[in-house]
Rosetta silent file (secondary structure, phi, psi, omega in degrees, C-alpha in Angstrom):
SEQUENCE: MRPVRILIVDDSAVIRKALSDLLASDPEIVVAGTAGNGSQTLARIPEVKPDLVTLDIEMPGMDGLETLVEIRKLYPKLPVIMFSTLTEHGPEHGAAATMDALARGASDYVTKPSHCEFSERPYERVREELIRKIKSLCAERMPQPPPVPTPTFVSGRPQARIDVVAIGTSTGGPNALTALIPQLPADFPVPIVIVQHMPPLFTRLLANRLNTLARLEVQEGRAGQKLRRGQVWIAPGDHHMTVARKGNEFLLGLNRDPQENSCRPAADVLFRSVAQTYGANVLAVVLTGMGTDGTRGAAVIREAGGEVFVQDEASSVVWGMPGNVVAARLADRIYPLGGIAPEVVRRVSMLRAFASAAHP
SCORE:     score description
SCORE:     0.000 S_00000001
   1 L     0.000  132.444 -178.527   81.936  111.757  127.880 S_00000001
   2 L   -72.161  156.794  179.322   78.997  114.061  127.257 S_00000001
   3 L   -65.394  161.198  174.243   75.521  113.058  128.459 S_00000001
   4 E   -69.728  130.128 -176.372   73.037  111.300  126.179 S_00000001
   5 E   -96.929  126.905 -175.399   71.007  113.942  124.334 S_00000001
   6 E  -116.696  137.202  169.113   67.235  113.396  124.163 S_00000001
   7 E  -106.854  119.009 -179.647   64.581  115.046  121.987 S_00000001
   8 E   -95.917  126.143 -179.978   61.140  114.771  123.620 S_00000001
   9 E  -121.561  116.668  178.225   58.165  114.801  121.228 S_00000001
  10 L  -161.177  140.037 -179.126   54.641  115.086  122.641 S_00000001
  11 L   -76.235  -10.627  179.630   51.686  117.320  121.810 S_00000001
  12 L   -96.115  122.004  176.420   51.026  117.848  125.528 S_00000001
  13 H   -63.993  -32.342  178.779   53.059  120.594  127.223 S_00000001
  14 H   -63.275  -46.208 -179.208   52.314  118.892  130.554 S_00000001
  15 H   -68.675  -39.175  178.152   53.863  115.623  129.413 S_00000001
  16 H   -59.850  -42.565  179.398   56.855  117.390  127.820 S_00000001
  17 H   -67.601  -42.930 -179.266   57.548  119.148  131.120 S_00000001
  18 H   -63.137  -42.685  179.105   57.041  115.982  133.191 S_00000001
  19 H   -66.949  -39.732  178.770   59.386  113.994  130.940 S_00000001
  20 H   -60.908  -44.035  178.459   61.982  116.756  130.963 S_00000001
  21 H   -65.173  -40.467 -179.071   61.947  116.818  134.783 S_00000001
  22 H   -61.647  -48.945 -176.471   62.058  113.034  134.923 S_00000001
  23 H   -73.293  -29.377  179.528   65.079  112.710  132.639 S_00000001
  24 H   -65.413  -15.776  179.969   66.874  115.683  134.192 S_00000001
  25 L   -74.023  -10.366  179.558   67.161  113.664  137.402 S_00000001
  26 L  -107.344  123.180 -175.489   69.824  111.489  135.764 S_00000001
  27 L   -69.039  -14.482 -179.248   73.246  113.144  135.298 S_00000001
  28 L   -91.581    3.288 -177.689   74.040  110.974  132.261 S_00000001
  29 E  -129.789  139.573  174.707   71.017  112.293  130.316 S_00000001
  30 E  -133.031  137.848  174.968   70.199  115.778  129.080 S_00000001
  31 E   -81.485  108.278 -176.310   67.032  116.988  127.340 S_00000001
  32 E   -80.895  -20.639 -179.473   68.446  118.645  124.213 S_00000001
  33 E   177.697  170.610  176.963   65.065  119.863  122.991 S_00000001
  34 E  -135.231  161.326  176.374   61.332  119.288  122.725 S_00000001
  35 E  -148.557  150.277 -175.738   58.748  119.295  119.935 S_00000001
  36 L  -106.268   -5.574  177.524   54.959  119.298  119.908 S_00000001
  37 L  -158.649  177.831 -174.767   54.238  117.673  116.545 S_00000001
  38 H   -65.740  -42.326 -178.949   55.801  115.751  113.687 S_00000001
  39 H   -62.348  -43.244  176.751   56.795  118.738  111.565 S_00000001
  40 H   -61.630  -38.537 -179.121   58.571  120.363  114.508 S_00000001
  41 H   -59.635  -49.233 -177.594   60.331  117.069  115.204 S_00000001
  42 H   -64.960  -29.109  176.224   61.806  116.810  111.712 S_00000001
  43 H   -76.859  -33.920 -175.437   62.982  120.420  111.982 S_00000001
  44 H   -78.544  -30.455 -175.972   64.468  119.976  115.469 S_00000001
  45 H   -56.598  -51.222  179.254   66.491  116.817  114.847 S_00000001
  46 H   -67.984  -21.489  179.033   69.192  118.475  112.697 S_00000001
  47 H   -75.277  -48.971 -172.245   69.256  121.446  115.091 S_00000001
  48 H   -97.089  -13.809  178.185   69.741  119.605  118.398 S_00000001
  49 L    49.694   61.791 -178.008   71.385  116.402  117.062 S_00000001
  50 L   -71.661  155.259  171.537   69.784  114.062  119.609 S_00000001
  51 L   -86.856  -18.494 -178.525   71.136  110.627  120.460 S_00000001
  52 E  -159.601  147.944  177.055   67.564  109.382  120.971 S_00000001
  53 E  -118.116  131.889  166.136   63.986  110.571  120.383 S_00000001
  54 E   -98.056  129.421 -168.124   60.962  109.831  122.577 S_00000001
  55 E  -129.175  119.304  174.287   57.940  110.013  120.285 S_00000001
  56 L   -68.573  148.510  179.656   54.244  110.248  121.143 S_00000001
  57 L   -84.013  -49.916 -175.009   51.981  108.218  118.849 S_00000001
  58 L   -97.465  111.874  178.206   48.868  110.363  118.733 S_00000001
  59 L  -140.892  153.430  177.332   49.525  113.967  117.709 S_00000001
  60 L   -68.371  153.679 -179.012   47.628  116.456  115.547 S_00000001
  61 L    72.058 -123.665  177.055   48.688  116.788  111.920 S_00000001
  62 L   -74.639  109.875 -176.099   51.562  114.394  111.286 S_00000001
  63 L   -78.089 -179.231 -175.404   51.062  111.703  113.935 S_00000001
  64 H   -62.423  -38.802 -179.745   53.760  109.633  115.594 S_00000001
  65 H   -66.135  -43.296  178.191   53.644  106.773  113.084 S_00000001
  66 H   -65.183  -39.365  178.327   53.974  109.132  110.116 S_00000001
  67 H   -64.525  -41.375  179.076   56.763  110.994  111.888 S_00000001
  68 H   -59.781  -43.822  178.768   58.555  107.733  112.616 S_00000001
  69 H   -58.225  -43.348  179.561   58.481  106.762  108.942 S_00000001
  70 H   -68.148  -38.722  176.776   60.096  110.088  108.004 S_00000001
  71 H   -60.217  -43.404 -178.137   62.696  109.768  110.775 S_00000001
  72 H   -65.867  -32.452  176.919   63.641  106.326  109.511 S_00000001
  73 H   -65.543  -41.512 -174.004   64.068  107.651  105.964 S_00000001
  74 H   -90.667  -33.281 -175.044   66.402  110.417  107.110 S_00000001
  75 L  -136.667   74.029 -171.718   68.032  108.860  110.191 S_00000001
  76 L   -62.604  -22.629 -176.900   67.804  105.058  109.931 S_00000001
  77 L  -102.575   -1.959 -177.951   70.014  104.425  112.981 S_00000001
  78 L   -71.194  119.068  179.044   68.581  107.056  115.354 S_00000001
  79 L   -62.194  136.025  178.867   66.989  105.259  118.356 S_00000001
  80 E  -131.255  123.332  175.270   63.295  106.071  118.799 S_00000001
  81 E  -105.813  119.021  175.930   61.232  105.113  121.856 S_00000001
  82 E   -74.572  140.097 -172.435   57.462  105.347  121.343 S_00000001
  83 E  -141.403   95.945 -175.206   55.759  106.883  124.353 S_00000001
  84 L  -161.589  161.700  175.208   51.978  106.844  124.442 S_00000001
  85 L  -114.544  -45.420 -175.207   48.829  105.494  126.062 S_00000001
  86 L    53.745   35.118 -174.329   45.991  106.152  123.608 S_00000001
  87 H   -64.115  -26.486 -177.929   43.670  105.210  126.477 S_00000001
  88 H   -66.715  -17.773  178.906   40.740  107.097  124.961 S_00000001
  89 H  -101.814    0.120 -179.786   40.619  104.489  122.181 S_00000001
  90 L    95.083  154.714 -175.051   40.967  101.473  124.454 S_00000001
  91 H   -63.105  -35.925 -177.287   43.975   99.277  125.278 S_00000001
  92 H   -67.155  -38.716  177.638   43.796   97.136  122.121 S_00000001
  93 H   -61.785  -45.189  179.726   43.946  100.192  119.878 S_00000001
  94 H   -63.316  -42.634  179.012   46.968  101.495  121.778 S_00000001
  95 H   -65.134  -40.838  179.295   48.741   98.139  121.672 S_00000001
  96 H   -64.293  -39.678  178.152   48.049   97.757  117.946 S_00000001
  97 H   -64.763  -38.969  177.794   49.421  101.247  117.289 S_00000001
  98 H   -65.676  -41.628  176.392   52.547  100.407  119.262 S_00000001
  99 H   -61.494  -39.358  175.763   52.986   97.172  117.291 S_00000001
 100 H   -61.313  -40.937  179.720   52.641   99.198  114.085 S_00000001
 101 H   -64.036  -42.758  177.722   55.341  101.540  115.347 S_00000001
 102 H   -62.574  -40.211  178.822   57.694   98.657  116.091 S_00000001
 103 H   -65.509  -27.407 -179.529   57.035   97.240  112.620 S_00000001
 104 L   -90.826    5.056  172.529   57.909  100.637  111.123 S_00000001
 105 L   112.943    6.418  174.385   61.243  100.770  112.888 S_00000001
 106 L   -61.910  142.936 -178.328   60.691  102.040  116.433 S_00000001
 107 L   -77.648  -36.181 -178.478   63.461  100.823  118.717 S_00000001
 108 E  -167.878 -174.962 -179.799   61.259  100.272  121.782 S_00000001
 109 E  -148.663  154.910  173.046   58.252  101.654  123.646 S_00000001
 110 E  -136.130  135.527  177.697   57.225  102.850  127.096 S_00000001
 111 L   -85.145  123.613 -178.808   53.626  103.192  128.287 S_00000001
 112 L   -93.617  149.863  173.199   53.011  106.639  129.735 S_00000001
 113 L   -68.304  160.598  171.433   50.508  107.416  132.481 S_00000001
 114 L   -70.406  171.645 -177.238   47.530  109.574  131.654 S_00000001
 115 H   -54.590  -39.391 -175.816   47.709  113.259  132.626 S_00000001
 116 H   -82.003   -5.821 -175.648   46.106  112.580  136.004 S_00000001
 117 H  -101.168    6.253  178.901   48.378  109.607  136.721 S_00000001
 118 L   -78.247   53.643  175.045   51.712  111.423  136.878 S_00000001
 119 L   -93.026 -175.160 -170.093   51.730  110.788  140.609 S_00000001
 120 H   -60.419  -46.401 -173.905   54.653  109.366  142.512 S_00000001
 121 H   -69.611  -52.020  176.230   54.216  105.647  141.761 S_00000001
 122 H   -61.286  -36.069  178.839   53.561  105.810  137.981 S_00000001
 123 H   -58.503  -46.449 -179.079   56.214  108.529  137.733 S_00000001
 124 H   -66.926  -38.385  177.656   58.837  106.277  139.300 S_00000001
 125 H   -62.038  -46.499  179.286   57.813  103.344  137.081 S_00000001
 126 H   -64.773  -43.225 -179.754   58.148  105.450  133.938 S_00000001
 127 H   -58.110  -48.981 -177.354   61.422  106.964  135.125 S_00000001
 128 H   -63.228  -47.097 -176.192   63.017  103.595  135.809 S_00000001
 129 H   -68.497  -44.567 -176.270   61.823  101.980  132.585 S_00000001
 130 H   -67.561  -45.586 -179.984   62.536  104.920  130.301 S_00000001
 131 H   -63.934  -40.431  178.572   66.013  105.666  131.647 S_00000001
 132 H   -60.729  -43.170 -177.669   66.954  101.984  131.506 S_00000001
 133 H   -72.559  -37.264  175.993   65.870  101.756  127.880 S_00000001
 134 H   -59.218  -48.638 -177.472   67.553  105.016  126.895 S_00000001
 135 H   -66.744  -34.174  178.420   70.867  103.873  128.343 S_00000001
 136 H   -68.845  -44.969 -178.637   70.563  100.464  126.750 S_00000001
 137 H   -70.771  -24.247  178.734   69.766  101.849  123.294 S_00000001
 138 L  -108.102   32.189 -172.201   72.561  104.427  123.606 S_00000001
 139 H   -60.336  -31.161 -178.551   75.009  101.975  125.139 S_00000001
 140 H   -67.409  -15.913  178.251   77.835  102.900  122.766 S_00000001
 141 H   -92.107  -10.590 -176.718   77.801  106.377  124.328 S_00000001
 142 L   -96.090  158.921  175.612   78.020  105.060  127.874 S_00000001
 143 L   -56.019  133.929 -174.042   81.179  103.830  129.665 S_00000001
 144 L  -110.268  146.489  172.338   81.801  100.273  128.531 S_00000001
 145 L   -69.888  169.021  177.033   83.252   97.250  130.339 S_00000001
 146 L   -55.977  147.990 -178.483   86.335   95.591  128.845 S_00000001
 147 L   -61.425  144.709  178.876   85.571   93.853  125.532 S_00000001
 148 L   -79.032  128.189  177.932   84.349   90.289  125.724 S_00000001
 149 L   -64.745  147.034  177.467   86.810   87.844  124.178 S_00000001
 150 L   -61.959  131.746 -176.410   85.511   85.907  121.200 S_00000001
 151 L   -67.622  147.888  172.340   84.293   82.552  122.488 S_00000001
 152 L   -88.683  109.269 -176.700   86.133   79.405  121.651 S_00000001
 153 L   -67.904  138.745 -179.692   83.454   77.260  120.065 S_00000001
 154 L   -74.469  121.715  177.930   83.331   73.729  121.373 S_00000001
 155 L  -107.222  151.132  177.148   84.265   71.303  118.623 S_00000001
 156 L    84.420   -0.369  176.152   83.709   67.591  118.669 S_00000001
 157 L   -68.521  134.953  177.274   80.645   67.688  120.925 S_00000001
 158 L   -61.530  136.567 -179.065   78.237   64.959  119.860 S_00000001
 159 L  -102.061  122.987  178.399   75.247   66.472  118.071 S_00000001
 160 L   -89.316  162.948  173.496   71.819   65.146  118.952 S_00000001
 161 L   -67.383  138.222  179.282   68.758   65.343  116.767 S_00000001
 162 L   -88.081  125.317  179.533   66.870   68.604  117.386 S_00000001
 163 L  -114.263   -6.464  176.306   63.249   68.076  118.462 S_00000001
 164 E  -156.515  145.321  173.354   62.357   71.605  119.618 S_00000001
 165 E  -114.266  126.736  179.358   63.570   75.141  118.964 S_00000001
 166 E  -117.137  129.173 -175.575   63.319   77.628  121.867 S_00000001
 167 E  -120.936  136.128  174.387   63.785   81.349  121.225 S_00000001
 168 E  -125.067  136.015 -178.289   64.309   84.172  123.718 S_00000001
 169 E  -159.936  163.951 -179.584   64.264   87.870  122.820 S_00000001
 170 L  -144.137 -114.266 -177.135   63.382   91.344  124.109 S_00000001
 171 L   -58.402  126.349 -176.495   64.179   94.816  122.704 S_00000001
 172 L    85.846   -4.192 -175.549   64.100   94.616  118.904 S_00000001
 173 H   -64.338  -43.359 -179.779   62.541   91.179  119.109 S_00000001
 174 H   -55.028  -43.565  178.695   59.294   91.800  117.202 S_00000001
 175 H   -72.498  -34.914  177.301   61.192   92.868  114.094 S_00000001
 176 H   -64.005  -43.179  177.740   63.792   90.124  114.560 S_00000001
 177 H   -65.629  -36.330  178.247   61.033   87.517  114.785 S_00000001
 178 H   -65.280  -30.297  176.283   59.331   89.060  111.757 S_00000001
 179 H   -78.828  -34.809 -172.322   62.564   88.571  109.840 S_00000001
 180 H   -85.187  -55.161 -169.925   63.224   85.045  111.130 S_00000001
 181 H   -60.997  -43.230  179.448   59.923   83.152  111.394 S_00000001
 182 H   -64.981  -14.827  176.814   58.633   83.813  107.825 S_00000001
 183 H   -77.164  -16.500 -175.383   61.880   82.352  106.455 S_00000001
 184 L   -78.567  140.661 -175.588   61.081   78.945  107.924 S_00000001
 185 L   -73.490  158.161 -179.038   59.506   76.403  105.534 S_00000001
 186 L   -62.950  -25.302 -179.423   55.946   75.114  105.845 S_00000001
 187 L   -98.549   25.547  177.972   57.286   71.604  106.499 S_00000001
 188 L   -53.588  126.947 -163.643   59.522   72.680  109.407 S_00000001
 189 L   -87.092    2.129 -177.784   59.792   69.395  111.322 S_00000001
 190 L  -138.306  161.138  175.087   59.717   70.508  114.988 S_00000001
 191 L   -75.988  157.845  177.901   57.731   72.903  117.217 S_00000001
 192 E  -124.710  130.869  177.824   59.051   76.352  118.128 S_00000001
 193 E  -121.429  136.578 -169.062   58.462   77.993  121.513 S_00000001
 194 E  -131.966  137.491  164.688   59.217   81.685  122.030 S_00000001
 195 E  -112.636  118.737  171.160   59.577   84.148  124.875 S_00000001
 196 E  -118.728  122.823 -179.724   59.325   87.780  123.792 S_00000001
 197 L   -66.264  101.448  177.647   59.356   90.288  126.648 S_00000001
 198 L  -154.116  153.652  178.886   55.988   91.998  126.191 S_00000001
 199 L   -78.193  172.647  176.230   52.914   92.633  128.337 S_00000001
 200 L   -54.741  154.925 -177.093   49.522   90.960  127.896 S_00000001
 201 L    78.351  -47.135  178.929   47.665   91.774  124.682 S_00000001
 202 H   -61.579  -40.537 -178.390   50.908   92.729  122.919 S_00000001
 203 H   -66.768  -35.697  177.483   51.986   89.082  122.726 S_00000001
 204 H   -66.899  -42.541  178.294   48.656   88.083  121.170 S_00000001
 205 H   -64.490  -36.909  176.701   48.916   90.857  118.605 S_00000001
 206 H   -63.791  -44.834  178.358   52.484   89.796  117.837 S_00000001
 207 H   -60.807  -42.898  179.470   51.374   86.181  117.345 S_00000001
 208 H   -62.749  -42.482 -179.405   48.556   87.292  115.067 S_00000001
 209 H   -64.536  -46.471  179.105   50.877   89.454  113.013 S_00000001
 210 H   -63.300  -35.447 -179.310   53.475   86.709  112.608 S_00000001
 211 H   -62.944  -31.587  178.650   50.736   84.222  111.723 S_00000001
 212 H   -76.716  -20.020 -175.863   49.743   86.368  108.733 S_00000001
 213 H   -99.804  -26.239 -171.249   53.352   86.524  107.512 S_00000001
 214 L   -94.447  159.433  173.126   54.661   83.023  108.189 S_00000001
 215 L   -84.624  -11.717  177.117   54.126   79.698  106.477 S_00000001
 216 L   -97.219  162.435  176.911   53.887   78.122  109.922 S_00000001
 217 E   -84.045  121.002 -178.325   50.997   78.410  112.370 S_00000001
 218 E  -115.278  126.484 -178.993   51.826   81.037  115.020 S_00000001
 219 E  -140.713  159.464  169.194   49.716   81.337  118.170 S_00000001
 220 E   -74.655  141.663 -175.203   49.881   82.662  121.698 S_00000001
 221 L   -62.399  143.378  177.221   50.608   79.855  124.140 S_00000001
 222 L  -130.098  135.672 -179.031   47.725   78.030  125.878 S_00000001
 223 L   -60.217  134.845  177.785   48.025   75.780  128.904 S_00000001
 224 L    84.778   -2.602 -178.727   47.675   72.090  128.039 S_00000001
 225 L   -69.079  131.814  177.158   48.253   72.613  124.309 S_00000001
 226 E   -77.951  134.152  178.436   49.981   69.662  122.616 S_00000001
 227 L   -81.968  134.593  178.089   53.113   70.591  120.706 S_00000001
 228 L  -132.120  156.479  179.393   53.222   69.504  117.077 S_00000001
 229 L   -57.523  144.984  175.888   55.760   69.943  114.317 S_00000001
 230 L    75.759    6.588  176.838   55.548   73.201  112.419 S_00000001
 231 E  -100.000  146.726  176.639   53.742   75.071  115.212 S_00000001
 232 E  -122.212  126.206 -177.506   55.037   78.299  116.763 S_00000001
 233 E  -122.217  126.985  179.740   53.945   79.251  120.292 S_00000001
 234 E  -106.910  127.620 -179.908   54.603   82.650  121.898 S_00000001
 235 L   -59.574  129.841  178.517   54.455   82.942  125.694 S_00000001
 236 L   -68.939  147.378  178.873   51.549   85.207  126.706 S_00000001
 237 L   -55.143  141.167  178.018   52.406   88.410  128.519 S_00000001
 238 L    69.469   15.792  175.028   52.658   88.156  132.329 S_00000001
 239 L  -134.534  131.410  167.391   52.910   84.338  132.179 S_00000001
 240 E   -72.179  145.990  177.369   55.932   82.083  132.217 S_00000001
 241 E  -117.196  136.700 -178.351   55.679   79.319  129.615 S_00000001
 242 E  -132.115  169.939  175.295   56.984   75.781  130.174 S_00000001
 243 E  -129.251  133.831  178.148   56.944   72.411  128.428 S_00000001
 244 E  -130.182  153.003  178.622   56.174   69.104  130.135 S_00000001
 245 E  -102.515  135.097  175.842   56.050   65.534  128.872 S_00000001
 246 E  -132.872  101.400 -173.629   53.016   63.321  129.386 S_00000001
 247 L    66.260 -123.514  176.797   53.543   59.914  127.863 S_00000001
 248 L   -95.465    4.020 -177.488   54.506   60.532  124.258 S_00000001
 249 E  -101.238  150.409  173.839   53.005   64.024  124.236 S_00000001
 250 E  -115.574  124.105 -171.421   54.684   67.341  124.945 S_00000001
 251 E  -119.607  141.326  173.841   52.364   69.896  126.553 S_00000001
 252 E   -76.125  144.692  172.016   52.608   73.622  127.134 S_00000001
 253 E  -128.304  150.140  176.690   52.220   74.951  130.655 S_00000001
 254 E  -127.443  143.019  175.307   51.634   78.495  131.887 S_00000001
 255 E  -150.418  166.103  177.622   52.201   79.917  135.343 S_00000001
 256 L  -118.979   42.912  173.200   52.527   83.224  137.145 S_00000001
 257 L   -60.208  166.650 -177.392   55.468   82.289  139.342 S_00000001
 258 L   -54.348  152.616  177.084   57.676   85.200  140.443 S_00000001
 259 L   -59.267  150.250  170.341   59.479   87.203  137.791 S_00000001
 260 E  -123.745  135.200 -175.987   62.975   86.177  136.799 S_00000001
 261 L    56.658   33.240 -177.315   65.421   88.814  135.556 S_00000001
 262 L    62.101   25.349 -175.827   62.552   91.266  136.218 S_00000001
 263 E  -129.963  144.560  166.597   60.596   89.472  133.481 S_00000001
 264 L  -153.005  104.234   13.791   57.462   87.369  133.163 S_00000001
 265 L   -76.696  156.724  176.944   57.605   85.616  130.744 S_00000001
 266 L  -122.989  138.971  177.959   61.301   84.871  131.109 S_00000001
 267 H   -64.926  -35.829 -179.982   63.492   83.034  128.634 S_00000001
 268 H   -57.931  -41.170  179.737   65.382   81.343  131.483 S_00000001
 269 H   -62.400  -48.345 -179.935   62.181   79.622  132.638 S_00000001
 270 H   -63.760  -44.477 -177.404   61.391   78.340  129.143 S_00000001
 271 H   -62.875  -44.095  177.543   64.982   77.276  128.445 S_00000001
 272 H   -60.007  -41.435 -176.423   65.241   75.307  131.696 S_00000001
 273 H   -64.189  -46.586 -178.932   61.941   73.634  130.951 S_00000001
 274 H   -68.640  -32.139  176.901   62.827   72.467  127.441 S_00000001
 275 H   -65.747  -42.019  179.638   66.212   71.235  128.670 S_00000001
 276 H   -68.757  -30.622 -174.955   64.552   69.197  131.401 S_00000001
 277 H   -89.520  -43.021 -175.181   61.914   67.852  128.991 S_00000001
 278 H  -102.608   -8.084  179.963   63.844   67.299  125.758 S_00000001
 279 L    63.025 -127.140 -176.875   67.354   66.784  127.136 S_00000001
 280 L   -77.481   -7.376 -172.011   69.993   67.137  124.426 S_00000001
 281 L   -89.132   39.907 -174.761   67.406   67.514  121.652 S_00000001
 282 E  -122.431  135.537  166.673   67.107   71.310  122.052 S_00000001
 283 E  -116.282  117.186  176.199   68.278   74.192  119.908 S_00000001
 284 E   -99.469  144.745  176.823   68.025   77.556  121.704 S_00000001
 285 E  -128.811  123.052  178.825   68.246   80.860  119.858 S_00000001
 286 E  -109.363  116.221 -177.603   68.911   84.101  121.738 S_00000001
 287 L  -102.149  179.451 -179.950   68.005   87.200  119.756 S_00000001
 288 L   -44.823  142.113  178.906   68.381   90.933  120.365 S_00000001
 289 E   164.873  150.846  178.379   67.351   92.222  123.783 S_00000001
 290 L   -87.303  153.932  176.216   68.535   94.091  126.859 S_00000001
 291 L    95.614 -167.633 -175.373   69.530   92.382  130.074 S_00000001
 292 L  -115.195    3.268 -178.849   70.767   88.907  130.933 S_00000001
 293 L   -57.103  134.915 -178.898   67.609   86.810  130.551 S_00000001
 294 L   105.351  -22.376 -176.322   68.440   83.591  128.735 S_00000001
 295 H   -70.014  -50.021  179.783   72.008   83.199  129.969 S_00000001
 296 H   -65.253  -37.637  177.394   71.321   80.882  132.909 S_00000001
 297 H   -66.145  -36.588  176.459   68.827   78.936  130.816 S_00000001
 298 H   -62.146  -36.912  177.811   71.388   78.610  128.022 S_00000001
 299 H   -63.355  -40.013  178.690   73.789   77.094  130.553 S_00000001
 300 H   -65.452  -40.934  178.634   71.182   74.476  131.490 S_00000001
 301 H   -63.326  -44.447  178.897   70.594   73.664  127.815 S_00000001
 302 H   -63.921  -40.397  179.195   74.318   73.271  127.178 S_00000001
 303 H   -62.297  -31.945  179.407   74.700   71.088  130.282 S_00000001
 304 L   -81.059   -6.132  179.325   71.928   68.828  128.939 S_00000001
 305 L   102.183   -0.128  179.078   73.750   68.491  125.614 S_00000001
 306 L   -79.537 -179.171 -176.008   71.699   70.972  123.595 S_00000001
 307 E  -122.467  157.664 -177.236   72.990   73.809  121.428 S_00000001
 308 E  -134.151  121.915  170.823   72.727   77.597  121.539 S_00000001
 309 E  -104.391  147.945  174.721   72.794   80.040  118.619 S_00000001
 310 E  -132.963  155.186  174.666   72.887   83.808  119.189 S_00000001
 311 E   -77.577  142.596 -177.421   72.326   86.893  117.068 S_00000001
 312 L   -76.840  166.245 -175.100   75.439   88.934  116.381 S_00000001
 313 L   -67.036  -39.634 -174.282   76.063   92.403  117.768 S_00000001
 314 L   -62.502  -34.625 -176.854   75.951   94.235  114.443 S_00000001
 315 L   -96.817   -1.404 -179.734   72.386   93.150  113.636 S_00000001
 316 L   -88.111  139.586  171.292   71.021   93.432  117.199 S_00000001
 317 L   -65.655  -43.671  174.306   69.112   96.501  118.373 S_00000001
 318 L  -137.136  130.319 -175.458   70.584   95.767  121.824 S_00000001
 319 E   -98.157   29.141 -179.441   73.235   93.093  122.334 S_00000001
 320 H   -68.541  -60.130 -177.260   72.489   92.543  126.012 S_00000001
 321 H   -62.607  -54.754  179.081   70.822   89.126  125.950 S_00000001
 322 H   -66.687  -36.534 -179.196   72.912   87.530  123.179 S_00000001
 323 H   -63.234  -36.604  178.075   76.054   89.355  124.312 S_00000001
 324 H   -69.404  -33.552  175.005   75.757   87.966  127.831 S_00000001
 325 H   -64.774  -41.814  177.551   75.412   84.439  126.451 S_00000001
 326 H   -64.052  -45.022 -179.050   78.596   85.013  124.451 S_00000001
 327 H   -59.917  -33.187  178.596   80.370   86.498  127.477 S_00000001
 328 L   -82.592    3.594  179.710   79.482   83.377  129.470 S_00000001
 329 L    58.132   42.586 -179.023   80.991   81.246  126.648 S_00000001
 330 L  -110.831   -1.059 -177.651   77.688   79.462  126.111 S_00000001
 331 L   -88.245  125.375  173.046   77.176   80.250  122.412 S_00000001
 332 L   -76.920  -35.902 -179.628   77.820   77.441  119.956 S_00000001
 333 E  -149.230  149.336  175.656   77.455   79.806  117.001 S_00000001
 334 E  -120.795  127.509 -177.607   76.933   83.537  116.360 S_00000001
 335 E  -132.925  149.423  167.711   75.049   84.613  113.241 S_00000001
 336 L   -65.513  156.436 -175.391   73.703   87.859  111.768 S_00000001
 337 H   -52.627  -44.900 -177.584   69.921   88.029  111.911 S_00000001
 338 H   -65.411  -17.726 -178.848   69.510   87.249  108.219 S_00000001
 339 H   -98.238   -4.289 -174.605   71.573   84.090  108.563 S_00000001
 340 H   -70.821  -47.702 -176.381   69.844   82.556  111.577 S_00000001
 341 H   -58.035  -48.644  178.346   66.825   80.985  109.840 S_00000001
 342 H   -59.501  -36.527 -179.880   68.877   79.071  107.213 S_00000001
 343 H   -72.445  -35.420  175.232   71.207   77.785  109.933 S_00000001
 344 H   -63.490  -45.446  178.795   68.283   76.733  112.132 S_00000001
 345 H   -61.281  -44.081  179.299   66.743   74.856  109.193 S_00000001
 346 H   -60.304  -47.370 -176.385   70.094   73.233  108.399 S_00000001
 347 H   -68.212  -40.793 -179.502   70.681   72.153  112.001 S_00000001
 348 H   -67.276  -30.296 -179.329   67.129   70.883  112.550 S_00000001
 349 H   -74.070  -21.716 -179.870   67.306   68.876  109.304 S_00000001
 350 L   -64.770  143.503  172.706   70.418   67.019  110.459 S_00000001
 351 L    63.718   24.314 -179.585   69.972   63.470  111.797 S_00000001
 352 L  -108.623    7.461 -174.820   66.322   63.338  110.737 S_00000001
 353 L   -56.977  -32.819 -176.859   66.603   60.788  107.942 S_00000001
 354 L  -114.542   26.517 -178.996   64.940   58.143  110.083 S_00000001
 355 L   -64.967  140.267  176.708   62.675   60.432  112.094 S_00000001
 356 L   -74.593  134.241  179.711   59.352   58.976  113.071 S_00000001
 357 L   -64.054  -20.761 -177.560   56.447   60.754  111.426 S_00000001
 358 L   -85.256  -11.682 -175.810   54.616   60.571  114.738 S_00000001
 359 L   -74.337  135.969 -178.709   57.272   62.454  116.663 S_00000001
 360 L   -66.970    0.000    0.000   56.253   66.045  117.522 S_00000001
């Protein structure tokens, strides 16, 4: 099998050279070409036929966002990793630009060091993160394990009333959440708690963006916040989010305990917490994302009597997280992204005829 072919796009010759050297250290990756601006990028893609593009955001002339829009028009399935700092405009500007890129179809992003920071430690961090994401996004080109057998769904399990929905996601998650959350009705009868693998600031911007699109109230999680029906809470970057019961109230908790699955926040932490707090009254949803986060937590939810839905492979940017839940035979149902919201609404509506109006 030939190596994964990468097109590097950056207006800095220094960064293009550093990235080329970085990627050349992996025998499964080859730099097929480079470009210094958007126009060159659109000309180079048909020439070098890359499997993936790394794309700087800020470039003269046609910037990265404009280039991304054109790439998506011409090559809707070509993986694109945004690669930029924009430090001269401040971190919030850079994070907002990255969120815009994800909304316009970027597959993922990596934060690059500034020119003076391409020293050994940042270099190794970028190398590890970028290569991992390249291989995940180009997984169909890499050697694959034996196919996972289709799970045998458990039939006849007693179904409890759902009192909370917990969602875990990573790569491709912002767009998946943007597709899912706005479909939910304004009178959605239970709270929703979400882990999206993102750093600080990004999670707040994601919550703000979803809040403008959804009929529900979407916020970044705050310690001690009481959960109420129809609220959506996103775990803040670099904090695990949990749920605890105090009397008749359910309260959010935040902590900076060690990472799990190399993540903080981690879906496993949230899933264990809701299982311990709500017992069988939990519906977990595992959306697109790389890695195995969510699998052990899904097992705890199933053991407590709760249910687990996952996004299908065809609609996932990366089928790592949902695919691992399926491989572990922990998925009650598998749905395409567009079908998840209606099924969540259907399942949450079941057994609620005599629900107390006071119940969160």
